[in-house]
Each structure stands twice: as structure tokens, then as C-alpha cells.
N, C-alpha and C positions, 0 to 999 in steps of 0.2 A: 189161226191166233185169235184169241178173244180180244174184243175191244176193251180198251181201258176206260175208266169211268169219265175221264175228260173228253175222249173222243165222243162217247155217247151223249154227254151233256151238250157238246158243240153242235151235233146234229139236231138235238131237240130244241136248242136256242135258235138255231138257223131257221126251223120251221115256223117259228113265230113270225107273222107279217107285221112289220113295224109301220104304224101310221105315218103317211108320207105326203108331203105337198109338192107340187112342181110349180116353181116361180117362172111363169111364162105361158101365156094361154094360147097365142096365135102364131108364134114363130116356129120355124121349122125344127130347131133343137128342142123347144119346149113340147112340140107335138111328137117328136121321136121319144122324148121321155114318157109322155103319156101312153104312147104305143107300147114301150118296153115295160111299163108298169102294169098293164093290163092283167097279166097272168104271172107276174113275178112272185116267186115262192117266198121272198123275205121281206118285201115291202109292199104296202097296200095303199094305193092312191086314195087319199081321203079329201083333198082339197086342191084347187088351183089358185095361184095368186096372179093377179093382173092389175091393168091399169083401172082407174075408177069407173070408166065407161064400160069395161069389160065385166065389172062386178054387178052390173045391171042385166046381164044376159045369162042365158043357160049355156052349157058347154055345147049343146047341139047346135046353138045359133052362130057359133064361131066357125068360120070357114076352115075347112080341112085342107091342109096344104100338101100332104104326103101322097105319093102315088098309090100306096095300098089303101084299101078301103078302111074308113074310120072304124076302130075296134069297138067292141061292146063296152063302153066306159060306164062306170057307175054314175048314179045321180049324185053328183057331189057339187059343193057350192064353189063359185069364183069369188074369192076375197080380194078386197081392195088393198094392195100392198102399200099405199100412202095413207091409209086410215090410221088414226091414233091408237084404234083398238086392235090393229092387225096382230100383234104379238099375243095379246090376250085371247083373241080368237083362236089362234093356233093352239094355245095351252088348253083352251076349253075342248078342242078337238083331239087333245092328246097327241099332236104331232110330235114325232121324235126325229124325222129325217126330212131335210129340204133339198131338192135339187134345183139349183139356181141356173136359169137360162136367161137372165136379166141383161139388159144392156149395161156397159161397163159403169156408167155414171149412177145407175139405180143400185148396182151391186155394192158400190163403195160404201154406201151408208147402211144399207139394209142387212147384208150378210153378217157383218159383225154384231149387229143388234140380235139377230137370231141365235148366233152362236154363243153370245153371252147369256142368253136366255136358256141355254142347254140343249138347243135343238142343232143336230149335227148337220152342217151345211157343206154340200159338194157342188162346187161351182164350175160352170163353163165359161163364166165371164173372165175377162182379161185383167180386171183392176188389181186383184190381190195376188196375182202371179208373181213369183220371186220375192214377195215380201218376207222378211225374216220371221220365223214362228209360224208360218202357213205352208204347209207342205205343197209342193208342186210335183206331182208324181206321175210317172208312166210305170205300171206294175211290172213290166218285164224290163225295164230299164234301170230305175233307181227306187225299188221299194224300201230301201233302208231310210230314205228321206222322210218316210211316213212316220217316224218316231216322234217328229215335233207335233203331230195332230193331237190337239186338246191340251197341249202343256202350257201355253202362255196366252194364246188369244181365243181360246174356246175351241170347240170342235169344228174347224173351218178347213177345208182342203180344196185344192184347185186341180182341174185337168189342164192340160197344155194347149197350146195352139194346135189346131187340126192338121196343119202342114207338117208339124214337127214329127208326128207319129211315123209316117213312112220313112223319114229320113233317120230317125233315132233307133227305132227298133232293129233294123238290119245291122247298124253299126254297133249296137249293144252286143249282138252276137259275135263280133270281131274284136271285142275289147282286148282279149289276149294279145293280139298283134300290135296293140299300142297305136291308135289313130293319132296322127300328128297334124294332119292337114285335111280339110274337108271343103269341097266346093259342091254346091247344090243349086240346081235350077228346078223350079216348080212349074206345073201346069194345073191350075186349080179350077174346080168346077164352080158353076154359077151358084149353087146352093150354099157355097161357103160365105156368100155375101147376103144371104137371106132370101126369102120367098119373093120379094118384088122383083129382083133380077132374074130369079128362076123362071118366073112367069112373063118375062119380057121377050116378045117375039123377035125383036131386032137383036137382042143379045143372043138368042139361040141361033140366029142366022149369022153370027159373027161380028155384028156391029156393036162392039163393046170397048170400053177403055180396058186395056190389058194390064195397066200398072195397079198395084194394091198398095196404096200409102201405108208406110209403117209396117208392113207384113214381114219383109226381109229382116228388119231389125228385131221384131219380136222373136222369129224363129231363130236367129243368131243367138240372142241372149238366153232364150229358154234352153236351146241346145247345150250351151256351156253350163247352164245351171243343173240340168238333170244328169249331166255327165260329171258333175263336180262332186266333191267330197264334203261330207257333213262332219264338222268337229265342234264340239261344244255348243251345239245348237246353232251354229252358223254354217251356211253352205259356201264353200269356196269354189268358184267356177273352175271348170276344166282348163288346162293349158293346151288348147288346141286351136290352130289357125283355121278360121271359118269364113267362107265367102258364099253369100246366099243371094239369089235372085228369084223374085216370085212374080207370076204373072196369071192372070185370069184367062180362061179359054171357054168357048161355047160348048160346054159339056154340062149336063144336068148335075151329076153326082160324081164323086171320085176325084181325089187329088193324086197326081203322079209327080214323082220326083226323079231326077237324074243326077246321080251322085258320082263324083270322083274323089277318092280318098287315098291318102298316103299313110303308111304304117312304119313304124320303126323296126318291126320283125319282118322277115321275109314271108311272102305268100306263095301259094300256088292255087291253080284253079280247083283242084280236088280239096285242098284244105278249106277254101272259102265256101264251097258247096257243102262240105261236111258241117262246117260251123253254122250255116243257115239252117240245114235239114236237122241237125241235133238240138237246135235252140229250144228250150222248154221254159215254161213258167216254173217258179219254185212251188214246192208242195202246197204252200198255203194258197197262192193265187190260183192254183189249178183247182182248188175246191169251190171256186166261184162260179155261180151259174152263167155269167156272161163271158168267162174265159174261153176262148176257141180251143179247139182240140190241140192245135199247134199255134204259136204266135206267128210264125212265118210260113207262108205257102210258097214254096219254090216252084217256078215254071221256067221253061226255056226263054220264052219271049211273052211279055205282057200284052194282053189284049184288053183294052179299056172297056169293051162292051160285055165280054164273057167273064171277066174276072173280078167284077164289082162285089159280089156277095160270096164270101168264103168263110168256112168255118175252120180253116186250118188244114182240111183234108179234101173237102168237096166244094164245088161251085154250085150255086143255086140259080136256076132261071126264073123260078117263081117263088121268091123268098116270102116267109111269113114272120117278120120280125117280132110281132107281138106274141108268137108262140115259140119261136126258135131264137133264143137270146144269143147263141153262138154265131149264127150266120151274119157276115158282114163285119166280123170282129178281127179277122186275121189281116195281117199285112202281107201283099203279094210281092215277091222278090223275083226278078228276072233280068235278062239281058246282061248277064255277068261277063265281064272280060278282064283279064289280066294284062296290064301293060308292060309292067316289068316287075321284078320280084318285091317291089314295095308299093306298087300302085295298081289300083283297080277301078273299074266303073261298074255300076249297076243301076237299075231302075227299080223303083218301088211304087206300090200303089195301094191306097186304102179308101174306104168309104168314109168321106169327110164328116157326115152327120151321125154315123154309127160309130166306128172305132175312133174317129177323131174328135167326137163331141159326146153325144148322149150315151152311147155304149161305153165309151172309155171312162167317163165320169162315174157311171153306174158301177163299173167294174172296181173302181176305187172305193165306192161305198160298200160293195160286197166284201172287198178285202178288210175294210174296217170292222165288218161284222165277224168274219173268220178270225181275225187277230184279237177280237175282244175289245176293240177300241170304242165301239158303241155297244150298249146292252143288247 
């Protein structure tokens, strides 16, 4: 069958690399973004935004925090995000897309300014999550919420809390059965708190504070939001009873969740596995370079060391995330047990700085390109 003119034009437009800035020079998520943009086919890294003192440095002078070798990044400026000329500087560089990896307080003021200037902002920060008119989207859970992008507050969208991803993605595959009650306990990696804790030898040896203030509340609220319905530009949270407990563990990367869920329709082990294995992105999301081959990678039992990097079909022991945008993007699901015809337990696992942060937000930006929400 011959391609129609629209599909041909879509591929031609996608091949254009849009000038892009990463807001965040030295944090783990900011550097994951830099890593993923090195060879990205649709976005071209043209600048970094950072604190005033960072703008006096070259990119090579900033310590590289990730386990993979620093990729061959272009010679690009580090711009002072607090400068009065910051927006004008971006306009002069023809920046079209900004990936925000800023702290919440900095994101509060800067992200809307960029969006109002016509720069499409995709944020990992928490401040604008669940704000009406600003989509909070997991592409394989609530892509329909993306309709609010650019309609009222400029082109600004948010990725979710990284712990929500392994909880929400498997439950989205079981939506047909009507989830009515969900209990979740998490074991979250050190990297979820930033590079300082990741490089703390005491923390790696288990001497750390397990409590994560405010984390359970964020996951709870965001879960009900992404499972909610959007009517007349307002998201109405889902009517699901939710109980969340979160804790930090001495592991470098990877958030694991342990879920018990109750459903209104009867379940069976075979039906649940079939739902997980047959879960797919919609045809639009599947066109995105960061979309894994399958959103869920089902295993009998999760191994947190072996199962960190998955593209939905295969696990990698030597990942190259600057070259392979799919690796680390799948959610691993295992340890499935049926307790009665309405209740099941399972565990799920995902790479928190890839699928849960930089990769998930980049997937959202790619979706905006495919859907024509940004030129």
C-alpha cells in the first residue's frame, strides 16, 4: 500500500532536528537528558541552562555523574537561567524545545515564562504537576490528557513522579477489570534523591534515612490524576482507594514497587498475564524513538540487578543509552500471584532516571512531535 501524503510529510518533519536546551547542567536527570540528546533524531542540543556560576564554565568542566562515559557532546554554551537576557538568548539561538530538569522552586517561575515565549517545555520538575491546563501524562496510561497541551498556559507539559511509573503502567493494562483498591509499597534507589546521595558511601552501605518526606502523597495524588477523566479541560481524579508507602534503599538505580490491587471484575492468572503481555502503546506513541518495543516486560521473578535495562523484549548488560533510546524504557513486571478472583499482587521495576525521568519526559516530547503539537 502506498503511503499517503500526510504520513510522508510526518516522516519528513520528524527528521528535522529541533534546536533544544536542557535546563540543568550537573544533576543526574539533566545529564541523562544530555546523554539522550547526543544522537537524538528529532532534537538537537544547542545549549544548557544552569546557575550563574555554571555559566562561567565549559560543559567539559562540569563533573559527569553517570556510570556511562560522557558522550561526545557538542561545544555549546551554558546559559545563566537567572539572567534577564535568558529568554532573549534562547530566541537568538532559535531554541524551540526545553527539557526542564530544574528544582521545583526554579521551575515555578521559569517554565511558564519560556512557554509563554513559545518554547515547548517538557518538565521533570514537580511544581506544575496536576495544575489545570498543564498536562501530566504517561503516554501508555493517559495520552488523552495531552489534549490540554498549549491550549491555555502555553506549550508546557509535565512528566510524573518516577515512582508512579512502575505502579501505574501495569495497572493501566488491567483497566478493563476495574481497579477499585490499590496498595503499593516502594523500594527506591539512591539516584532518585540526586547525585550527592548516590555518591555517599555510607548510604550505599545501608546507613541512610529510609523515609522520603512527601513522596507517598505525591504518588497517591498523581496516580488518581493520571487514571482520572478529562472533561471540559478539567481532570477529575479517579475513584480508587489508594494506600502508598515509600522508602529509600541502598541501591544505585531502579525503583521497585510491590502492589496489591482489588478489581470489580473477576481475574485469573492467565487473564492477567495475557493483559500484561498484550499491552501495547497506541499507534501514535509507537512511532516515537524512545518508545520501547513493548511497554511491559513480563518475567516470572524480578532480579533488580539483571532487569534494570530493558527495551521491552531484551535486557542489556552493557547499555549505551546515548545510542539506544529504547533501552531502560520498559517497565518490568513479575512475581504475579492471584489471591482470590478479585485480588492480585505483583511487583514492578523500572529505571528511575530513564523511564521515570529523562526518558519518560523525552517520550512525551516525541509524542508532541508525532501528534503535531509542536512544529
